[in-house]
NUKOLMI-690954 format. One line per field, with one value per residue: residue in three letters; residue number from 1; y, x, z of N, C-alpha, C in turn; chain. Coordinates in steps of 0.001 Angstrom, whole numbers, plus 524288, in hexadecimal, padded with zeros to 5 digits. Layout:
% residues N
rest = ALA, ...;
nr = NUM, ...;
n_Y = Y, ...;
n_X = X, ...;
n_Z = Z, ...;
ca_Y = Y, ...;
ca_X = X, ...;
ca_Z = Z, ...;
c_Y = Y, ...;
c_X = X, ...;
c_Z = Z, ...;
kette = A, ...;
//
This chain:
% residues 180
rest = MET, PRO, LEU, PHE, GLN, ALA, VAL, THR, ASP, LEU, THR, ARG, HIS, ALA, GLU, ALA, ILE, ARG, ARG, ARG, ARG, TYR, GLY, VAL, ILE, GLU, VAL, VAL, ASP, GLY, SER, PHE, ARG, ARG, ILE, LEU, LEU, ARG, PRO, PHE, PRO, THR, ILE, LEU, VAL, GLY, PRO, GLU, VAL, LEU, TRP, LEU, GLY, GLN, TRP, MET, HIS, GLN, ARG, ARG, ALA, GLY, ASP, ARG, LEU, LEU, LEU, TYR, TYR, ASN, HIS, PRO, ARG, ARG, PHE, PRO, ASN, PHE, LEU, ALA, LEU, ILE, TYR, ALA, LEU, SER, ALA, ARG, ARG, THR, SER, VAL, ARG, SER, VAL, HIS, VAL, ALA, LEU, GLU, VAL, LEU, ASP, GLU, VAL, ALA, ARG, VAL, LYS, LYS, SER, ASP, ALA, LEU, LEU, CYS, ASP, ALA, SER, ASN, TRP, ARG, ILE, SER, GLU, ARG, PHE, MET, GLN, ARG, TYR, GLY, TRP, VAL, PRO, HIS, CYS, PRO, THR, SER, GLY, TRP, HIS, ARG, HIS, PHE, ILE, LYS, ARG, PHE, TYR, GLY, LYS, TYR, PRO, ALA, ALA, SER, ASN, GLU, ARG, GLY, ALA, SER, CYS, LYS, VAL, GLY, GLN, ALA, SER, PRO, ALA, THR, ALA, GLY, SER, PRO, ARG, TYR;
nr = 1, 2, 3, 4, 5, 6, 7, 8, 9, 10, 11, 12, 13, 14, 15, 16, 17, 18, 19, 20, 21, 22, 23, 24, 25, 26, 27, 28, 29, 30, 31, 32, 33, 34, 35, 36, 37, 38, 39, 40, 41, 42, 43, 44, 45, 46, 47, 48, 49, 50, 51, 52, 53, 54, 55, 56, 57, 58, 59, 60, 61, 62, 63, 64, 65, 66, 67, 68, 69, 70, 71, 72, 73, 74, 75, 76, 77, 78, 79, 80, 81, 82, 83, 84, 85, 86, 87, 88, 89, 90, 91, 92, 93, 94, 95, 96, 97, 98, 99, 100, 101, 102, 103, 104, 105, 106, 107, 108, 109, 110, 111, 112, 113, 114, 115, 116, 117, 118, 119, 120, 121, 122, 123, 124, 125, 126, 127, 128, 129, 130, 131, 132, 133, 134, 135, 136, 137, 138, 139, 140, 141, 142, 143, 144, 145, 146, 147, 148, 149, 150, 151, 152, 153, 154, 155, 156, 157, 158, 159, 160, 161, 162, 163, 164, 165, 166, 167, 168, 169, 170, 171, 172, 173, 174, 175, 176, 177, 178, 179, 180;
n_Y = 7E761, 7E3B8, 7E682, 7E57D, 7E1A9, 7D89F, 7DA14, 7D3CB, 7D39F, 7DE36, 7E090, 7DBAA, 7DF3B, 7E9D3, 7F14D, 7F030, 7F44D, 7FE24, 802AC, 801AD, 80904, 8071A, 80040, 7F571, 7F184, 7E5EB, 7DFAA, 7D4BD, 7CE27, 7D1FA, 7D2ED, 7D5FC, 7D3A7, 7D6D0, 7E070, 7E6D3, 7EB39, 7F4F8, 7F94A, 802B9, 80E18, 80E89, 813C6, 81909, 81EB2, 8272D, 8242C, 81A37, 81501, 81399, 80D9D, 80413, 800F4, 7FE58, 7F79C, 7EEEB, 7ED5A, 7E8F8, 7DF0F, 7DA8B, 7CFB7, 7CC47, 7CE7B, 7D89D, 7E2E4, 7EC94, 7F5FC, 80124, 80785, 812DC, 817F9, 823A1, 829FF, 834AB, 836CC, 83341, 8304F, 82CB8, 8237B, 81F5F, 819D6, 814B8, 80F07, 80675, 7FA95, 7F252, 7E5E3, 7DFDE, 7DBC1, 7DFD6, 7E261, 7E964, 7E6CF, 7E35D, 7ED40, 7F2B9, 7ED70, 7EEF5, 7FA84, 7F9D2, 7F54C, 7FCA7, 8047D, 7FFF6, 7FFDB, 8098D, 80C0B, 806A6, 80B3F, 81532, 81C5C, 829EF, 82BCF, 82620, 82744, 82992, 829A3, 8291C, 824B1, 81F57, 81F94, 81A38, 8180A, 81C4A, 8282C, 8270B, 81BE7, 81BCD, 82276, 81B02, 8155E, 81BB0, 82258, 83010, 83A52, 842B1, 84A59, 854ED, 850AC, 84EB2, 84EB9, 8415D, 83E5A, 83996, 83B6E, 834E4, 83371, 82B5B, 82DBA, 82B22, 82E07, 82A0B, 82372, 8186C, 80F5D, 804DE, 7F861, 7ED64, 7E316, 7D829, 7DCFB, 7DF8A, 7E592, 7ED70, 7E95D, 7DE1F, 7DA3F, 7D3F0, 7C6DA, 7BC13, 7BB5A, 7B0C7, 7B33A, 7B8D2, 7B2CB, 7AE27, 7B636, 7C1E5, 7CA6D, 7D728;
n_X = 7DB17, 7DA05, 7D063, 7D39B, 7DFAE, 7E841, 7F547, 80148, 80BD3, 81432, 81B26, 81952, 80E8B, 80F91, 80C5A, 80148, 80029, 8039B, 7FCC8, 7F28D, 7EA13, 7E6F3, 7E8A6, 7EA1F, 7F257, 7F6A7, 7FA93, 7FEAF, 80268, 80C20, 81021, 80F4E, 803D4, 7FD70, 7F8F9, 7ED81, 7E825, 7DEBB, 7D36F, 7CEE6, 7CF8F, 7D38A, 7CAB9, 7C974, 7C498, 7C1B2, 7BBD1, 7B88C, 7BF1F, 7C718, 7C1B8, 7BEEE, 7C9BD, 7CC3C, 7C664, 7C825, 7D2DD, 7D26A, 7CD27, 7D290, 7DC11, 7E9B5, 7F4FF, 7F40F, 7F47D, 7EE6B, 7F008, 7EB56, 7ED54, 7EBBF, 7ECB0, 7EC51, 7E502, 7E48A, 7EE6C, 7F84F, 8031D, 80335, 8017E, 7F788, 7F672, 7EB7F, 7E619, 7E871, 7E6CE, 7E6E0, 7E8F5, 7E6DD, 7EFE7, 7F7ED, 803E7, 81092, 81786, 81194, 80CD8, 815E7, 81920, 80FCE, 810CE, 819F2, 816D6, 8101E, 81663, 81C45, 813E0, 811AA, 81C05, 81B1C, 81296, 81782, 815BD, 815DA, 814F6, 80F2A, 80366, 7FC64, 7F201, 7F24B, 7EA9B, 7E8BA, 7ECF7, 7F3AA, 7FBA4, 8078F, 80F3A, 819F2, 819C4, 816A2, 81E92, 8263A, 82534, 82753, 81F09, 81A94, 8156D, 80BFB, 802EF, 7FFC8, 7F9E0, 7EC99, 7E1F1, 7DDC8, 7E35B, 7EFA4, 7F961, 80187, 80DCE, 81552, 81FCC, 824E2, 828EE, 82E5E, 835CE, 83654, 833D9, 83CCE, 83861, 83317, 8341A, 83613, 83D32, 8460F, 846B1, 848C7, 844F9, 83D0E, 82FFA, 82985, 82400, 81EB4, 81145, 8081A, 80099, 805E2, 80E9A, 817BF, 815BB, 81B25, 81F3F, 81D6A;
n_Z = 7AC35, 7B925, 7C333, 7CE18, 7D239, 7D6C2, 7DBEA, 7DDD4, 7DBB1, 7DA0B, 7D2C2, 7CA0D, 7C791, 7C6D2, 7BF0A, 7BFA3, 7C99C, 7C790, 7C13F, 7C667, 7CFAE, 7D9A4, 7E50D, 7EDFB, 7F739, 7FD59, 80797, 80F80, 819F5, 81AE1, 81113, 80371, 7FC8D, 7F2F0, 7E9DE, 7E8A8, 7DE2B, 7DA3A, 7D4D5, 7D852, 7E0F0, 7EDBB, 7F69B, 802A1, 80DA0, 817BA, 82484, 8249B, 81F77, 826D9, 82EE2, 82819, 825A2, 83002, 83370, 82BA9, 82E85, 837D9, 835E5, 82ECC, 82EF5, 8311F, 829D1, 8227F, 8181A, 81040, 80738, 800B1, 7F592, 7ED19, 7E0A2, 7DDCC, 7D331, 7D1EC, 7D710, 7D0CC, 7D2D6, 7DCE8, 7E793, 7EFFB, 7FC16, 8017D, 808BC, 812F8, 81811, 8221B, 82892, 83527, 838D2, 8328D, 82E94, 83064, 8286B, 81FF0, 81E2C, 81B5F, 812D9, 80BDA, 80A88, 804E4, 7FC33, 7F7B4, 7F5FC, 7EDAB, 7E696, 7E493, 7DFD4, 7D74A, 7D1DD, 7D06E, 7D773, 7DDD8, 7E88F, 7F357, 7FB66, 806AD, 81075, 81D98, 8255D, 82E56, 83AB0, 83FB1, 83934, 83877, 835E9, 83723, 83397, 829C5, 82571, 826A1, 81DB8, 81665, 81442, 814C7, 81BD8, 81449, 81234, 81AD5, 8268E, 82745, 82F02, 8305D, 8292D, 823F5, 81BF6, 81331, 80C1A, 802B6, 7FBC3, 7EEEB, 7E47F, 7DBE5, 7E148, 7E660, 7F141, 7F205, 7EADF, 7F1C5, 7EDE9, 7E4A4, 7DE18, 7E204, 7EAE4, 7F64D, 8006F, 804EA, 804CE, 80DB3, 80EA1, 806BE, 807D5, 80890, 80183, 7F9AA, 7F767, 7EE1E, 7E69F, 7E156, 7EAFD, 7F002;
ca_Y = 7E7D5, 7E115, 7E9E0, 7E405, 7DE17, 7D7C3, 7DA95, 7D1F5, 7D520, 7E3D2, 7E21D, 7D938, 7E296, 7EF2F, 7F39A, 7F051, 7F7E1, 80432, 803A7, 8012C, 80D18, 8059F, 7FA75, 7F3AD, 7EE87, 7E265, 7DD77, 7D0AC, 7CC1D, 7D4D2, 7D109, 7D8EB, 7D0A3, 7D7F0, 7E5D5, 7E5A6, 7EFBC, 7F5A0, 7FD3A, 80799, 80FD8, 80E24, 8193E, 818AB, 824D9, 82766, 82128, 81540, 811C8, 811FB, 808C6, 7FFB4, 7FEFC, 7FC11, 7F25D, 7EA84, 7EC91, 7E4ED, 7DA39, 7D749, 7CD6A, 7CADB, 7D3CD, 7DAAF, 7E856, 7EE8A, 7FB8E, 801FA, 80C18, 814AF, 81B8A, 82793, 82CB4, 83AC3, 83857, 82E24, 82F1C, 82B71, 81F1F, 820E1, 81613, 8167D, 80CC8, 80227, 7F6F7, 7EDDC, 7E20C, 7E05B, 7DB53, 7E2A2, 7E301, 7EE53, 7E4B3, 7E580, 7F385, 7F48D, 7EAA0, 7F195, 7FF22, 7F9A9, 7F3E9, 801DF, 80754, 7FE0C, 801EB, 81062, 80C5E, 803E9, 80FBE, 8196A, 8211A, 82D87, 82B0D, 8237C, 82AF5, 8270E, 82D03, 824DA, 826E2, 81C7B, 8233A, 81632, 81862, 82101, 82ACA, 822FE, 81742, 81DE0, 8247F, 816A6, 81364, 81F1D, 8276A, 83580, 83E50, 844AE, 84F4C, 85647, 84D95, 85170, 84BF2, 83CFB, 83CAD, 839E3, 83987, 832AE, 831AC, 828C4, 82F96, 82875, 83107, 8268A, 8215A, 81495, 80BA0, 7FEC2, 7F4CA, 7E9BB, 7DEA9, 7D516, 7DFA4, 7E13C, 7E9D9, 7ECEE, 7E61A, 7DAEF, 7DBC8, 7CF0E, 7C0F4, 7BA76, 7B900, 7AC02, 7B52F, 7BAB7, 7AFB0, 7AD3A, 7BA8E, 7C608, 7CE96, 7DCF0;
ca_X = 7DD46, 7D62E, 7CF1E, 7D6B6, 7E408, 7EC85, 7FAC1, 804DA, 81140, 813FF, 81E3B, 8165D, 80A01, 81170, 80909, 7FC66, 80078, 80429, 7F7FD, 7EDFA, 7EAFD, 7E530, 7E9BD, 7EA76, 7F73F, 7F55D, 7FF2A, 7FD78, 806BC, 8112A, 81157, 80CC1, 80075, 7FBB7, 7F5C9, 7E8A0, 7E77F, 7D948, 7D0FE, 7CD34, 7D2B0, 7D198, 7C8E1, 7C8E7, 7C4DF, 7BED9, 7BC9B, 7B758, 7C40D, 7CAB7, 7BEBC, 7C056, 7CEA9, 7CE12, 7C36B, 7CB09, 7D869, 7D139, 7CAFB, 7D680, 7DFCC, 7EE52, 7F900, 7F22E, 7F3AB, 7EDBB, 7F168, 7E7FE, 7EE79, 7E973, 7F13C, 7E808, 7E4C9, 7E628, 7F3B1, 7FAE6, 807B0, 80344, 7FDF9, 7F524, 7F57C, 7E7A9, 7E46C, 7EB1D, 7E3B9, 7EB00, 7E644, 7E74F, 7F52E, 7FAD9, 809CF, 812E8, 81953, 80D9F, 80CB3, 81AC4, 81832, 80B6D, 8124A, 81D31, 81347, 80D67, 81A00, 81D18, 80F8F, 812EE, 82013, 818B1, 80EC3, 81A31, 8125A, 8199E, 81409, 80AB1, 80091, 7F953, 7F04B, 7F1F9, 7E639, 7E995, 7F102, 7F7C0, 7FF78, 80A21, 8120A, 81DFE, 8192D, 8165B, 82382, 8299D, 82401, 82797, 81AFC, 81B33, 810CD, 80B59, 8010A, 7FDB3, 7F5B8, 7E761, 7DE98, 7E070, 7E67B, 7F5AA, 7FA65, 80737, 80ED9, 81A52, 820EB, 82821, 829DF, 83127, 83985, 831E6, 8370D, 83DFA, 834D5, 833D5, 8326C, 83B33, 840E6, 84C4C, 8459E, 84CA6, 84235, 83948, 82B85, 825E3, 82421, 81A0C, 80D2B, 80550, 7FDFD, 8093C, 8131C, 8191A, 815B9, 81F25, 81D58, 81F45;
ca_Z = 7B20B, 7BCBF, 7C765, 7D1E6, 7D16E, 7DAB9, 7D9EA, 7E16C, 7D96C, 7D9AB, 7CF47, 7C523, 7C69C, 7C731, 7BB28, 7C1CE, 7CE88, 7C6AB, 7BEFD, 7C9D1, 7D2C6, 7DE70, 7E70D, 7F414, 7F83D, 8013C, 80A73, 8129E, 81DAE, 81964, 80B12, 7FF10, 7F96C, 7EE7C, 7E958, 7E58E, 7DA5F, 7DA4A, 7D07C, 7D9EA, 7E56E, 7F3BE, 7F956, 80782, 80F54, 81C76, 8297A, 823A8, 81E4D, 82C2A, 8309B, 8254E, 82746, 83518, 83320, 82905, 8307C, 83C91, 833BA, 82BED, 832B5, 82E5B, 827F1, 81C61, 81712, 80B13, 805DB, 7FC8E, 7F2E2, 7E880, 7DD9F, 7DB8E, 7CE47, 7D311, 7D796, 7CEE4, 7D4EC, 7E2A6, 7E97F, 7F518, 7FF6F, 8027E, 80D29, 8147F, 81AFB, 824E4, 82BE3, 839C0, 83A45, 82EEC, 83141, 82E04, 8245B, 81C8B, 81C2E, 81896, 80D13, 8092D, 80876, 800FB, 7F6AE, 7F734, 7F449, 7E835, 7E358, 7E301, 7DC82, 7D1A9, 7CFB4, 7D007, 7DAFE, 7E02B, 7ED84, 7F6C1, 7FEAA, 80AFE, 813E5, 82138, 82927, 8333C, 83DA8, 8419B, 834B5, 83AF1, 831D1, 8371B, 830DB, 82426, 8235C, 825C2, 81951, 81134, 8130C, 81765, 81C6C, 81016, 8135B, 82046, 8285F, 82798, 8315C, 83194, 82469, 82385, 8168F, 812BF, 806CC, 80191, 7F709, 7EB9A, 7E043, 7D8D2, 7E46D, 7E8F1, 7F40A, 7EF59, 7EB33, 7F575, 7EA7A, 7E2B7, 7DA6B, 7E474, 7EEAD, 7FBD4, 8047A, 8031C, 807E7, 80EF9, 80CA9, 80411, 80A1B, 80534, 7FCED, 7F59E, 7F5AA, 7E8BC, 7E30D, 7E336, 7EEE0, 7F148;
c_Y = 7E6DA, 7E539, 7E920, 7E0DC, 7DDF0, 7D787, 7D7DB, 7D216, 7DA9A, 7E4C5, 7E11A, 7DDA7, 7E7BB, 7F2CA, 7F4E7, 7F4CE, 7FDED, 80581, 80568, 805BB, 80AFA, 7FFDB, 7FA57, 7F09C, 7EA8A, 7DF07, 7D9CA, 7CDA9, 7CE64, 7D53D, 7D3E1, 7D378, 7D1F6, 7DE11, 7E3EC, 7EADF, 7F04F, 7F96F, 8028E, 8095B, 80ED7, 8136B, 8169D, 81E30, 823BF, 82419, 81B23, 81195, 80F8E, 80DC5, 803FD, 7FDE0, 7FD44, 7F677, 7EDCD, 7EA15, 7E808, 7DF91, 7D758, 7D54D, 7CD58, 7D02E, 7D50E, 7E00A, 7E9AD, 7F496, 7FD53, 807BF, 80D97, 81811, 81F5C, 829F5, 8321C, 83B69, 8338B, 82CF6, 82D40, 82684, 81FD6, 81B8C, 817BC, 814AE, 80883, 7FEFD, 7F2F6, 7EAE7, 7E2F7, 7DF27, 7DC42, 7E353, 7E6A6, 7EB85, 7E50F, 7E9E1, 7F48D, 7F1CD, 7EDEC, 7F778, 7FE9D, 7F7EA, 7F975, 8054E, 805B4, 7FF51, 8063B, 8104B, 80A49, 808D1, 813FB, 81DD7, 82521, 82D10, 82745, 827BE, 826ED, 82ACF, 82837, 826BE, 823BF, 81EA3, 81F71, 81681, 81D96, 822B1, 8281C, 81F48, 818B2, 81F37, 81F8D, 813C2, 816FA, 82370, 82B48, 838A6, 842BC, 849DA, 8509C, 8530C, 85109, 84DCB, 84604, 83AAB, 83D4E, 837AE, 83858, 83139, 82F24, 82A33, 82BC5, 82B8E, 82E30, 8239A, 81D7D, 81124, 806CF, 7FBCC, 7EF5E, 7E3B0, 7DBB4, 7D7E4, 7E1B6, 7E593, 7E911, 7E999, 7E292, 7DB42, 7D60A, 7CB00, 7C06D, 7B8C6, 7B422, 7AF45, 7B6E1, 7B79C, 7ADFF, 7B165, 7BE7D, 7C9B2, 7D424, 7DC7A;
c_X = 7D89C, 7D4FA, 7D25C, 7DB64, 7E6D3, 7F1F2, 7FDF6, 809FC, 81132, 8172A, 81B71, 811B2, 80AEC, 80D15, 8033F, 7FC4F, 8005F, 7FF6A, 7F37C, 7EE6B, 7EA06, 7E709, 7EA7F, 7EF9B, 7F65A, 7F9E9, 7FDC3, 80235, 80C49, 812F4, 80D5E, 80952, 7FEF8, 7F989, 7F1C7, 7E74A, 7E184, 7D785, 7CF6F, 7CFD3, 7D131, 7CFC6, 7C7B8, 7C877, 7C13E, 7BEAF, 7BAB2, 7BB78, 7C7E2, 7C6A5, 7BEEB, 7C546, 7CF2F, 7CA56, 7C5B7, 7CF90, 7D6F1, 7CEEB, 7CECC, 7DB41, 7E545, 7F128, 7F776, 7F2A9, 7F2E5, 7EDF6, 7EEF3, 7EAC9, 7EB72, 7ED5F, 7ECC9, 7E8EF, 7E60C, 7EC2A, 7F773, 7FFD2, 80830, 8005C, 7FCB4, 7F32D, 7F075, 7E4B1, 7E755, 7E810, 7E64A, 7E752, 7E8D6, 7EDD5, 7F9A6, 80110, 80CCC, 8163D, 815B4, 80D2C, 81163, 81AB6, 81450, 80D83, 816B0, 81B64, 811FA, 8117A, 81BD6, 81808, 8105D, 817AE, 81DDD, 815E7, 81221, 817A9, 81792, 81933, 80EF1, 807E8, 7FD25, 7F6D1, 7EF63, 7EE35, 7E670, 7EDD3, 7F510, 7FBAD, 80235, 80CEE, 8183D, 81E51, 81980, 81B06, 82790, 829AE, 824C4, 823D0, 81C56, 8163E, 80FEE, 8081E, 7FFFE, 7F9C4, 7F096, 7E3AB, 7E0AD, 7E329, 7EC76, 7F78A, 80039, 8084D, 814A5, 81BA2, 82523, 82B55, 82F2F, 83576, 83683, 835F6, 838A9, 83A07, 836E3, 83351, 8378C, 83E58, 845DF, 84B8E, 848F4, 8495F, 83E24, 834A3, 82860, 825F9, 81EC7, 815CE, 80AEB, 802B2, 800FE, 80DA3, 8130D, 81821, 81A4C, 81C7A, 82012, 82397;
c_Z = 7B5FD, 7C012, 7CB5A, 7D0DE, 7D523, 7D8C5, 7DE0A, 7DFFC, 7D744, 7D41B, 7CA27, 7C3E4, 7C74A, 7C399, 7BD74, 7C5F0, 7CBEA, 7C41F, 7C265, 7CDEC, 7D929, 7E00E, 7EC94, 7F4E3, 7FD0C, 802C0, 80E75, 81562, 81BB5, 81406, 80773, 7FC48, 7F4E2, 7EEBB, 7E62D, 7E2F7, 7D99C, 7D604, 7D2EF, 7DF49, 7E9E3, 7F582, 7FEA1, 809E3, 8146A, 820EF, 828DB, 821D8, 82355, 82E92, 82CE5, 8261F, 82B6A, 83586, 830C6, 82B98, 83519, 83B03, 830B7, 82EB1, 82F56, 82D75, 822F8, 81BD0, 81217, 80B70, 800D9, 7FA7A, 7EE01, 7E58B, 7DB3A, 7D6AF, 7CEE3, 7D3E5, 7D63D, 7D012, 7DB48, 7E339, 7EE35, 7F82D, 8029A, 807AE, 80EF0, 818DD, 81C94, 827CC, 83172, 83BA7, 834DA, 830E6, 82E97, 8293F, 820C4, 81A56, 819AD, 8125C, 809B0, 80753, 804D0, 7FC43, 7F577, 7F407, 7EE3B, 7E468, 7E19F, 7DEEE, 7D672, 7CED0, 7CEB8, 7D2F6, 7DCA6, 7E5A6, 7EFDF, 7FAA0, 8022C, 80E2E, 818CA, 824F0, 82DA9, 835AA, 83F35, 83D40, 835F0, 83580, 831F2, 8343F, 82B79, 82288, 822B1, 82021, 81492, 81144, 8170B, 817F2, 81745, 8105D, 81984, 821E6, 829BE, 829E0, 83247, 82D3D, 8253E, 81E9A, 8164F, 80D30, 806C5, 7FCA5, 7F470, 7E7C1, 7DD85, 7DBD9, 7E7BF, 7EC45, 7F096, 7EFBA, 7EE9D, 7F25C, 7E7BB, 7DED2, 7DCF2, 7E81B, 7F3F1, 7FFAE, 801CE, 8075F, 8089C, 80BF8, 809B3, 806CD, 806E9, 80088, 7F7F7, 7F462, 7EF86, 7E4BD, 7E508, 7E742, 7EEEC, 7F5ED;
kette = A, A, A, A, A, A, A, A, A, A, A, A, A, A, A, A, A, A, A, A, A, A, A, A, A, A, A, A, A, A, A, A, A, A, A, A, A, A, A, A, A, A, A, A, A, A, A, A, A, A, A, A, A, A, A, A, A, A, A, A, A, A, A, A, A, A, A, A, A, A, A, A, A, A, A, A, A, A, A, A, A, A, A, A, A, A, A, A, A, A, A, A, A, A, A, A, A, A, A, A, A, A, A, A, A, A, A, A, A, A, A, A, A, A, A, A, A, A, A, A, A, A, A, A, A, A, A, A, A, A, A, A, A, A, A, A, A, A, A, A, A, A, A, A, A, A, A, A, A, A, A, A, A, A, A, A, A, A, A, A, A, A, A, A, A, A, A, A, A, A, A, A, A, A, A, A, A, A, A, A;
//
């Protein structure tokens, strides 16, 4: 098994997604590009994260979003959305596609729920609820915890298997390959 593995077809690489615990979902111009499966978790803590995120957000041009997720060993039935890194012109469509891909990863891994600590106050509770996330723990300081529960009932997949909605057009990087 390679240390890093790029997945562009979620159906064909479902077993790799199921086995690997750590990944980065990449969406460019409103289209799913890939999931980069990694051998180690994303560990981001403290004020340096905010500084680093702001610095990268200001320097990345275009419509691009990276979602970092971990499948913690301590909680095998949950997926944690650890970090979202956006470019200056990231569209709502890219956010929507990335969150749908995260739902599909949860379905493939048979996760009971997704967990998130939204430290950016520009991410409103209303926005999170629109995508199925609800407040999880009482607010403590600047931490706002959200959960999206599945418990075996996952949203319909949006790929070629007959799902209810289609997600995006192919970008040049993904043209010719099946898209989520």
